[in-house]
C-alpha positions as CSV (number, residue, x, y, z in Angstrom):
1,M,54.6,23.8,87.1
2,E,54.0,20.4,88.8
3,Y,52.9,22.0,92.0
4,D,50.6,24.4,90.2
5,I,49.0,21.4,88.4
6,L,48.5,19.5,91.7
7,M,46.8,22.6,93.2
8,F,44.7,23.2,90.1
9,L,43.5,19.6,90.1
10,H,42.6,19.8,93.8
11,N,40.8,23.1,93.4
12,N,39.1,22.3,90.1
13,P,38.2,18.6,90.1
14,Q,35.8,19.2,87.2
15,H,38.8,20.1,84.9
16,N,40.6,16.8,85.2
17,T,42.0,16.2,81.7
18,A,45.3,17.5,80.2
19,A,43.3,19.3,77.5
20,E,41.2,21.1,80.2
21,I,44.3,22.1,82.2
22,V,45.8,23.5,79.0
23,K,42.6,25.4,78.2
24,V,41.8,26.8,81.6
25,R,45.3,27.6,82.7
26,K,46.4,28.8,79.3
27,S,49.5,26.6,79.5
28,T,51.3,25.0,76.6
29,K,50.5,21.3,75.8
30,S,54.2,20.4,76.1
31,H,54.6,21.9,79.6
32,V,51.4,20.2,80.9
33,S,52.4,16.9,79.3
34,T,55.9,16.9,80.7
35,S,54.6,17.9,84.2
36,L,52.0,15.2,84.1
37,K,54.6,12.6,83.3
38,K,56.7,13.7,86.2
39,L,53.8,13.7,88.6
40,E,52.8,10.2,87.4
41,N,56.3,8.9,87.8
42,E,56.4,10.3,91.3
43,G,53.2,8.5,92.2
44,L,51.2,11.7,92.8
45,I,48.6,11.3,90.0
46,E,47.1,8.5,88.0
47,R,45.7,8.7,84.5
48,I,42.6,6.7,83.9
49,Q,41.5,6.0,80.3
50,S,37.7,6.0,79.7
51,E,36.3,2.7,78.5
52,D,33.9,4.4,76.2
53,N,36.3,6.9,74.6
54,K,40.0,5.8,74.5
55,K,41.1,9.4,73.8
56,H,39.5,10.7,77.1
57,I,41.9,10.3,80.0
58,E,41.1,11.6,83.4
59,I,43.7,12.7,85.9
60,V,43.2,11.7,89.5
61,L,45.2,12.9,92.5
62,L,46.6,10.0,94.6
63,D,46.9,9.9,98.4
64,K,50.6,10.7,98.1
65,A,49.7,14.1,96.7
66,E,47.6,15.0,99.7
67,L,50.5,16.2,101.9
68,I,51.7,18.5,99.1
69,V,48.2,19.8,98.5
70,E,47.7,20.4,102.3
71,A,50.9,22.4,102.4
72,G,49.8,24.4,99.4
73,I,46.4,25.2,101.0
74,N,48.1,26.4,104.2
75,A,50.5,28.6,102.2
76,Q,47.5,30.1,100.3
77,K,45.8,30.8,103.6
78,K,48.8,32.6,105.0
79,V,49.1,34.7,101.9
80,R,45.4,35.5,101.9
81,Q,45.6,36.6,105.6
82,K,48.6,38.8,104.9
83,C,46.7,40.5,102.0
84,I,43.7,41.0,104.2
85,K,45.8,42.6,106.9
86,R,47.4,45.0,104.4
87,V,44.0,46.0,103.1
88,D,42.7,46.5,106.6
89,R,45.7,48.6,107.5
90,R,45.3,50.7,104.4
91,R,41.5,51.2,105.1
92,N,42.3,52.2,108.7
93,T,44.9,54.7,107.5
94,Y,42.5,56.1,104.9
95,V,39.7,56.3,107.5
96,Y,42.0,58.0,109.9
97,Q,43.1,60.5,107.3
98,C,39.5,61.3,106.4
99,I,38.6,62.1,110.0
């Protein structure tokens, strides 16, 4: 769950509150809250309270999270490439069968 939240925050910087993570990802409040505490304790995120609205707390990725996020992006690229290769092979097989 923590990895998913890191990747979510990286890919969706506009959804940077716990409430938005719960809403968009359709996760439970307790899971998101627990995961955010773990990430904060590990120094991967920081929670910043709004001066105007004390209930509004933004979540920011810290530099320490960048290595994890980079590894995640690379893993996503590899999966995407494998999926594209499979689709291409299926298309080629289909085209060959039609000829």
